C-alpha angles and dihedrals in degrees: 000000000000091000091052092050090048092052092048090050091054091051092050091048091052092050092048091050091050090052091058094055106035143030091209125115105274089215092057119070112189092176094246119136120192110255096192114091114212110217109182098205094041103038110174144095139083122314100208131219113287095024116123107195121188119188125217115246090210092062128076111219121210113210108217102170141343118332112200125192100204130210108292095017129114131208119191120193113191126217114285097023117145123206118185128193107229118246095265117156133215124354093352091066088063091064092052102098146106122244130183107206126211108294093017122113134213125194113195102182103186123157132204090259095040112029121179110251125208109184143134138259088231105057098214131108113271096024092132139002111258139223122314127185121192119197142173099244121123123282131182118274148127093291129069089237143356095047115163134198135197122242111256095226096040115024092192090070117081133206135181133057136143107295108108091182097045111152122219095168137259131311115186132163099358129163116204111190135180096000131145107088110171144189094209141329091290100043109056142145122228128201094260119006118192113192114188091329115174133232091250088073118092117218121168141143102028127169120194120181135174098004120169093219132012120344090223132000128189115205099192119299132114104250119137120223123199130192107010123173117192117189123188102339110179093225129013125355097208118016126184128182147143099043105317112180107174135094130261107202129190102002129166124192122187140179107200122225097264097041123119122188118215093203125103096224113019115172142187092226124014115180128179126180093214136016112292092336093280095115106060089145094046124119125244100030119188114290110168146141136236114195124187104001133169124193108192117190113187100152112114137177140081113334092354109134144126112247096220131354090208123014119179116174150134097057097312117149114206136177110200115185128188097000122171125193114191147148139089095272125100127259120193095209125010092203124008120184098165129093136161089235094051139312129250118285110272090238093065113129123196129176113184140163114217109212098158112143094209124060119257117256093213131017138329088218122011103195145139109250122324129328118183090190092072108084127179110189142142124259106058115134099195121198125004103241096189091080090063096063090106090067094063090228114144115217 
């Protein structure tokens, strides 16, 4: 009897061990052995096609370079896992980031009680890169379909294509802290960068704080994002460009009372139809929605102001529903639809409540001609903050 029990125990131990290293069916052996070696205090490298890497929530991982999830690879990050960018100064901090390449998949399985945390040893903005996901969904470009772009921080990596429902995985209950390392003003990391990410990808319950650039930026794609809290981004809270066509729902952006941006033109919303305004004749310009949004400006003091609460330009078409702009800080323009590289699409619709305590320094609406679709009226409630209780942020 003791021998039988011992044999059963060994089998159970083997199955449990397999469950820690792979998401594959333990009853199906396809002969593949993971090639990527996970080293917790030196976490970087390429996860190759076929590898199915599952991290251990009881281990803290120290990112020491670029981690790439290659085409055909999977990375699963369980609830409660902590990843820290190592305290690397200067240019080297720029190369400390995680990127999911086209065809790769990431599964960030945080929960309200145990979110996944991506942070830095040095708790200052710009201490590491951030998280980037590249997909095969459409982006704007010179062709009617199959346009591709190059990743800002690594021009050898492509994104875009023609698969609206492309699936790059699942990202739930994720904290992104102290991101935004950059090489220069044109080569920057955000908190979360979504490059041509498809609608088959699930992204919800995201918290970005103390980012050196934008909290989130959509470069084309069709992915929908729900429940996003952006705290003290140095540049834009919510940035859209290059043909984005999805929906951002229930988003709250805030500058706290003592925050000071170093950027010349930080915004709550910045939306371009095409990349950098150089493709006014391109196909598939941005056409997206924002539903239930609050922009909360509390920073005060000399020369402390947000350039525009909402900026839509360069051919972008936006529908913004139930927006609330509030706080005792100063905003230059509440809504700006003009730009030297092209104005907002005439079909843009914005409904916003202006609850700013201080007067605007510029315009309520900076626009060419009349647009009956732009409505400023009382009564909007903006984002539902109760869903952000898991972040620990106090409004």
